[in-house]
C-alpha positions, 0 to 999 in steps of 0.5 A: 486108617488107624484104630485110634480115634479122637473124640471132642466136645464131650460133656463134663459128665462123660466117663471112660465107661460111658464113652466105651459103651457108646462106641461099642455099638460100632464094634469092639472097643480096645480102650476108651479114655476121657482126658482129665486135668492133672490138677483138678481131675475134671474132664478136658472135654475130649478123649480117645477111643481105640477100636480093635480094627481099622474097619471098626474105627471107620464104622465108629466115625460114621456112626458116632460123629455128630451124635448125642452123648450125654447131651452133647453132639460129639466130634469123632475123627481119626487121631493124629500123632501127638506133636512133640511139646516144647518144654522151654517155655518154663525156663524163663 
């Protein structure tokens, strides 16, 4: 188990601050980041939270998965490593 969690089904109104505050109920939040569109600045509906220990990350999954945050039932899982991107699609 890692310390980093994937959080899906976020409301458009959820911010880094509200995300971090919500997960603080499970322990110490190292970072909380809502992923936004580079061009519009609008939330993409998911984010990442890093807890201070793997134990706190597991507790956060148990406490927060399926719970309501800003009017949406969020999905919380252990984050998987980012897959390499294939940048060749732009060369056509």
